[in-house]
C-alpha positions as CSV (number, residue, x, y, z in Angstrom):
1,M,0.0,0.0,0.0
2,R,2.8,2.4,0.7
3,W,3.9,2.5,-3.0
4,V,0.3,3.5,-3.9
5,T,0.5,6.4,-1.4
6,V,3.9,7.5,-2.8
7,A,2.6,7.4,-6.4
8,L,-0.4,9.4,-5.4
9,M,1.7,12.1,-3.7
10,M,4.0,12.2,-6.8
11,L,1.0,12.7,-9.0
12,L,-0.2,15.6,-6.8
13,A,3.2,17.1,-6.8
14,A,3.1,17.3,-10.6
15,C,0.2,19.7,-10.5
16,N,0.5,23.5,-11.0
17,D,3.1,25.5,-9.1
18,R,1.0,26.7,-6.1
19,T,3.5,29.3,-4.7
20,A,2.4,32.1,-7.0
21,A,0.8,35.1,-5.2
22,P,0.2,37.8,-7.7
23,V,-1.6,41.1,-6.7
24,V,-4.5,41.6,-9.0
25,P,-6.0,45.2,-8.6
26,D,-8.8,44.5,-11.0
27,A,-10.2,41.9,-8.5
28,L,-11.5,44.8,-6.5
29,N,-14.3,45.1,-9.1
30,F,-15.5,41.5,-8.5
31,G,-17.2,39.7,-5.7
32,L,-16.6,40.6,-2.0
33,N,-13.4,42.4,-0.8
34,V,-12.2,41.1,2.6
35,P,-9.4,42.7,4.6
36,V,-6.9,40.1,6.0
37,F,-4.0,41.2,8.1
38,M,-0.9,38.9,7.8
39,G,2.4,38.1,9.5
40,T,4.9,36.0,7.5
41,T,8.3,34.4,7.9
42,R,8.5,33.6,4.2
43,A,11.3,35.2,2.2
44,T,10.5,37.0,-1.0
45,N,11.5,35.2,-4.3
46,D,12.9,36.7,-7.5
47,S,9.4,37.8,-8.5
48,G,9.1,39.8,-5.3
49,E,6.4,37.5,-4.0
50,F,6.5,35.5,-0.7
51,G,7.7,32.1,-1.6
52,I,8.9,29.0,0.2
53,E,12.2,30.1,1.7
54,R,12.5,31.0,5.3
55,A,13.1,34.6,6.6
56,T,14.3,35.3,10.1
57,K,12.4,38.6,10.4
58,L,8.6,38.7,10.7
59,R,7.0,40.8,8.0
60,L,3.7,42.5,8.7
61,L,1.1,43.1,6.0
62,K,-2.4,43.9,5.2
63,T,-4.1,42.3,2.2
64,T,-7.5,42.7,0.5
65,V,-8.7,39.3,-0.6
66,S,-11.4,39.2,-3.4
67,I,-13.9,36.4,-2.8
68,P,-15.5,35.5,-6.2
69,P,-19.3,35.6,-6.6
70,N,-21.4,32.4,-7.1
71,R,-18.9,30.0,-5.5
72,E,-19.9,26.9,-3.5
73,L,-19.9,27.4,0.3
74,G,-16.6,26.2,1.8
75,S,-14.7,26.3,-1.5
76,V,-11.6,28.2,-2.4
77,S,-10.7,28.5,-6.1
78,D,-7.0,29.4,-6.7
79,G,-5.9,30.6,-10.2
80,Y,-2.2,30.4,-9.1
81,D,-0.2,32.8,-11.3
82,R,-3.2,33.7,-13.5
83,P,-6.3,34.1,-11.3
84,K,-9.6,35.1,-12.9
85,P,-11.4,37.3,-10.3
86,E,-14.8,36.3,-11.6
87,R,-14.0,32.7,-10.7
88,D,-11.0,32.6,-8.3
89,F,-9.9,34.0,-5.0
90,A,-7.3,36.7,-5.6
91,I,-5.1,39.2,-3.6
92,A,-6.4,42.5,-4.8
93,E,-4.2,44.7,-2.6
94,L,-1.1,44.2,-0.5
95,Q,0.4,46.7,1.9
96,Q,3.6,46.1,3.8
97,F,4.4,47.8,7.0
98,D,8.0,48.9,7.8
99,E,7.4,49.0,11.5
100,P,5.0,47.1,13.9
101,A,3.5,50.4,14.9
102,G,1.9,50.9,11.5
103,F,0.5,47.4,11.5
104,T,-1.0,47.8,15.0
105,R,-2.6,51.2,14.1
106,S,-4.2,49.7,11.0
107,L,-5.4,46.6,12.9
108,R,-6.8,48.7,15.7
109,A,-8.7,50.8,13.2
110,E,-10.2,47.6,11.7
111,I,-11.1,46.3,15.2
112,D,-12.9,49.6,16.0
113,A,-14.7,49.6,12.7
114,R,-15.9,46.0,12.7
115,S,-16.5,45.1,16.3
116,T,-19.6,46.4,18.1
117,D,-20.2,44.3,21.2
118,R,-16.6,43.2,21.8
119,R,-13.1,43.7,20.5
120,E,-12.0,40.5,18.8
121,V,-9.2,39.3,16.5
122,T,-9.0,35.8,15.0
123,V,-5.5,34.6,14.2
124,F,-5.4,31.7,11.7
125,V,-2.4,29.4,11.3
126,H,-2.5,27.2,8.2
127,G,-1.2,23.7,7.9
128,F,1.0,21.5,5.7
129,N,1.2,22.1,1.9
130,N,0.0,25.7,1.9
131,S,1.3,28.7,0.0
132,F,1.3,32.4,1.0
133,A,-1.9,33.0,-1.0
134,D,-3.5,29.9,0.6
135,S,-3.1,31.3,4.1
136,A,-4.8,34.6,3.0
137,F,-7.6,32.9,1.1
138,R,-8.5,30.4,3.8
139,M,-8.7,33.1,6.5
140,A,-11.0,35.2,4.2
141,Q,-13.1,32.1,3.4
142,L,-13.4,31.0,7.0
143,G,-14.2,34.5,8.2
144,H,-16.9,34.9,5.6
145,D,-18.5,31.5,5.6
146,L,-18.5,30.9,9.3
147,E,-19.4,34.6,10.0
148,I,-16.4,35.1,12.3
149,P,-16.7,38.5,13.9
150,G,-14.0,41.2,14.4
151,A,-10.7,41.5,12.5
152,H,-8.9,38.6,10.8
153,V,-5.2,37.8,10.8
154,S,-3.3,35.0,9.1
155,Y,0.2,33.7,9.9
156,A,1.9,32.5,6.7
157,W,4.8,30.3,7.8
158,P,7.2,28.9,5.1
159,S,5.5,25.8,4.0
160,R,6.8,24.4,0.7
161,A,3.2,24.1,-0.7
162,N,4.0,20.7,-2.2
163,P,2.7,17.3,-1.1
164,L,6.3,16.0,-1.1
165,G,7.4,18.7,1.2
166,Y,6.2,17.2,4.5
167,E,9.6,17.0,6.2
168,Y,10.5,20.5,5.0
169,D,7.2,21.7,6.4
170,Q,7.9,20.0,9.8
171,D,11.2,21.8,10.0
172,S,9.6,25.1,8.9
173,A,6.9,24.8,11.6
174,L,9.7,24.6,14.2
175,F,11.5,27.5,12.6
176,A,8.3,29.6,12.6
177,R,7.8,29.6,16.3
178,D,9.5,32.9,17.0
179,G,7.6,34.6,14.3
180,L,4.2,33.4,15.5
181,A,5.1,34.4,19.1
182,D,6.0,37.9,17.8
183,L,2.8,38.1,15.8
184,L,0.7,37.2,18.8
185,R,2.4,39.8,21.0
186,T,1.9,42.4,18.2
187,V,-1.8,41.6,17.7
188,R,-2.4,41.7,21.5
189,S,-0.8,45.2,21.6
190,A,-3.4,46.6,19.1
191,G,-5.8,47.9,21.7
192,Q,-5.8,44.8,23.9
193,P,-8.4,42.9,21.8
194,D,-9.7,39.4,22.6
195,V,-7.5,37.0,20.6
196,I,-8.8,33.7,19.3
197,V,-6.3,31.4,17.7
198,V,-7.5,29.0,15.1
199,A,-5.1,26.5,13.6
200,H,-5.3,23.7,11.0
201,S,-3.4,20.4,10.7
202,M,0.4,21.0,11.1
203,G,-0.3,24.6,12.1
204,S,-1.8,23.2,15.3
205,A,1.6,21.7,16.2
206,L,3.2,25.1,15.5
207,V,0.7,26.8,17.8
208,M,1.2,24.3,20.6
209,E,5.0,24.6,20.3
210,T,4.7,28.4,20.3
211,F,2.5,28.3,23.4
212,R,5.0,26.1,25.1
213,Q,7.8,28.6,24.3
214,L,5.8,31.6,25.5
215,E,4.9,29.8,28.7
216,I,8.5,28.9,29.4
217,A,9.6,32.5,28.9
218,Q,6.7,34.0,30.8
219,P,4.5,31.6,32.8
220,G,0.8,32.4,32.4
221,W,1.2,34.5,29.2
222,V,-1.1,32.3,27.1
223,G,-4.0,32.3,29.6
224,A,-3.6,36.1,30.1
225,N,-3.5,37.0,26.4
226,I,-5.3,34.3,24.4
227,R,-9.1,34.1,24.9
228,G,-9.8,30.9,23.0
229,V,-8.2,28.2,20.9
230,I,-9.6,26.0,18.1
231,L,-7.4,23.3,16.6
232,M,-8.9,21.9,13.4
233,S,-7.7,18.4,12.4
234,P,-4.5,18.8,14.5
235,D,-1.6,16.8,13.0
236,I,0.0,16.2,16.4
237,N,0.9,13.0,18.2
238,V,-1.3,12.7,21.3
239,D,1.7,12.2,23.7
240,V,3.4,15.2,22.3
241,F,0.2,17.3,22.6
242,R,-0.1,16.2,26.2
243,S,3.5,17.3,26.9
244,Q,3.0,20.7,25.3
245,F,-0.4,21.2,27.0
246,R,1.1,20.5,30.5
247,Q,3.3,23.6,30.1
248,I,0.3,26.0,29.8
249,R,-0.4,27.3,33.3
250,D,-3.8,28.9,32.6
251,V,-5.6,27.2,29.8
252,P,-7.7,29.4,27.5
253,D,-11.4,28.7,27.8
254,P,-12.7,27.4,25.4
255,F,-10.0,25.2,24.1
256,V,-11.6,23.2,21.2
257,V,-10.2,20.3,19.2
258,I,-12.1,19.3,16.1
259,V,-11.7,15.7,15.0
260,S,-12.8,13.3,12.3
261,R,-12.2,9.5,12.2
262,K,-12.6,9.7,8.4
263,D,-9.5,12.0,8.0
264,A,-7.4,10.4,5.2
265,V,-4.5,12.8,5.6
266,L,-4.1,12.1,9.3
267,R,-4.5,8.4,8.7
268,L,-1.4,8.6,6.4
269,S,0.4,10.8,8.8
270,S,-0.2,8.3,11.6
271,R,1.1,5.4,9.4
272,L,4.2,7.2,8.5
273,R,4.9,7.6,12.2
274,G,4.1,4.0,13.0
275,Q,1.1,5.2,15.1
276,R,-2.6,4.4,14.9
277,T,-3.9,7.9,15.1
278,Q,-3.0,11.6,15.5
279,L,-4.9,14.0,17.8
280,G,-7.2,15.0,14.9
281,N,-8.5,11.5,14.3
282,I,-8.5,9.9,17.7
283,A,-11.1,7.2,18.3
284,N,-10.6,6.6,22.0
285,A,-12.0,9.2,24.4
286,D,-9.6,8.1,27.2
287,E,-6.6,9.6,25.4
288,V,-7.6,13.2,26.3
289,A,-10.5,12.8,28.7
290,D,-8.5,14.1,31.6
291,L,-7.6,17.4,29.8
292,P,-9.6,20.6,30.2
293,I,-10.4,20.7,26.5
294,N,-13.6,20.2,24.4
295,V,-13.6,17.8,21.5
296,V,-16.0,18.3,18.6
297,D,-16.5,15.2,16.4
298,V,-17.4,16.0,12.8
299,T,-17.0,12.5,11.4
300,A,-20.6,12.6,10.1
301,F,-19.6,15.2,7.6
302,S,-17.4,15.0,4.5
303,D,-15.0,17.3,2.5
304,R,-13.7,15.0,-0.2
305,K,-11.5,17.8,-1.7
306,S,-9.3,17.7,1.4
307,G,-9.7,14.0,2.1
308,N,-11.9,15.0,5.1
309,H,-8.9,16.9,6.5
310,F,-10.7,20.3,6.5
311,V,-14.2,19.4,7.2
312,A,-15.0,22.3,9.6
313,G,-14.1,24.8,6.9
314,G,-14.8,22.9,3.7
315,S,-18.1,20.9,4.2
316,P,-21.0,23.0,3.0
317,A,-23.5,20.9,5.0
318,L,-21.6,21.5,8.2
319,I,-21.1,25.2,7.6
320,Q,-24.8,25.6,6.9
321,L,-25.7,23.8,10.0
322,L,-23.4,25.9,12.1
323,R,-24.7,29.1,10.6
324,R,-28.4,28.4,11.1
325,S,-28.7,26.3,14.2
326,S,-28.6,27.8,17.7
327,D,-28.7,24.2,19.1
328,L,-25.1,23.8,17.9
329,D,-23.9,26.9,19.9
330,R,-22.1,28.6,17.1
331,E,-20.4,30.7,19.7
332,F,-18.8,27.5,20.9
333,L,-16.9,27.1,17.6
334,R,-16.4,30.9,17.3
335,G,-14.6,31.2,20.6
336,S,-17.2,32.5,23.1
337,S,-16.8,30.8,26.4
338,G,-20.2,32.0,27.6
339,A,-21.9,29.6,25.2
340,I,-20.0,26.5,26.4
341,V,-22.4,24.0,27.8
342,L,-19.9,21.1,28.1
343,L,-17.7,20.3,31.0
344,P,-14.0,20.1,30.4
345,G,-13.1,16.7,29.1
346,Q,-16.5,16.1,27.5
347,R,-16.9,15.8,23.7
348,R,-19.6,16.8,21.3
349,V,-20.7,14.8,18.4
350,I,-22.2,16.8,15.5
351,T,-24.5,14.9,13.1
352,G,-26.8,16.3,10.4
353,Q,-29.6,16.5,12.9
354,V,-28.3,17.1,16.4
355,S,-25.3,18.0,18.5
356,R,-25.0,16.0,21.7
357,P,-22.5,15.8,24.6
358,V,-21.0,12.3,25.0
359,D,-20.4,10.9,28.4
360,P,-16.7,10.6,29.2
361,A,-17.2,6.9,30.0
362,E,-18.0,6.2,26.3
363,E,-14.9,4.6,24.9
364,S,-15.3,5.7,21.3
365,I,-16.0,9.2,20.1
366,G,-19.2,9.3,18.2
367,Q,-20.4,5.8,19.0
């Protein structure tokens, strides 16, 4: 079976170069224009775009992402080096800040303009096999489709954006810890907003490593400065996660982990490690039942384009359910602790009809 997996990955790698991130001013005339602030530790390439090489200095940016009209909910269409704004997501504007002060002033203005009942910033950290443009597009898509309030920030760490770049991405995720720590401090300084951290896949490992680093340097920093955490399909070994988690003195509430037992990418990741599962596709509740976290099981939903690896952001059915159903406590996934109805260590199973807490004694999530 392994040669089949390798052949599939080589076929995927032969697809278009996904590192292109052109600025297309004409895209301002199409669809919906969404501001996305960004921090990146990607170096610029010969074309002046943020490519795959690593940069030691964090760059701070503001982009305007054009979301095309008439697209399917949960979808992101990327035209690579030749986007068509009527069909594809596109970067319509890109502003670089020479100093953090300029970034924080602009971000604070966005917070004041968009937040009414509370000051809130969502920081998104992408996963494996993502380009600079991917990180901007996904934050725009998640913010729009899931109706995430406040200002939106994306951290573009130097992924190779290639299915064969898994080990490169693992190294880059470790390399990118300092940059993410600096970005979180900078965001927090923009008027002291509520900060929600949302991470996907390998980005979850980067977030947990960064939290560990921040806590070692200043115990209690995470709890004092991060209001909520959502890890989507986290590509982290459970033992490693537990070790990272122990370092956090005051755990943000809510701390949400979204899992799916149908996640094909995490199944492959687990096999490459000689393990049965990663955190994002756990099947045994006992593995994390003692931790003050809430697990949301979305196994009932599918996102075939991602191999069920981005269900929370890519499944139209789940997105629609979250948007219209108060029974699912949308605030729960959005980061509002006041809407949490589960006790720490419990897990919630979402089906097409109902969301229900599962007793911790149940051995298998979703059974």
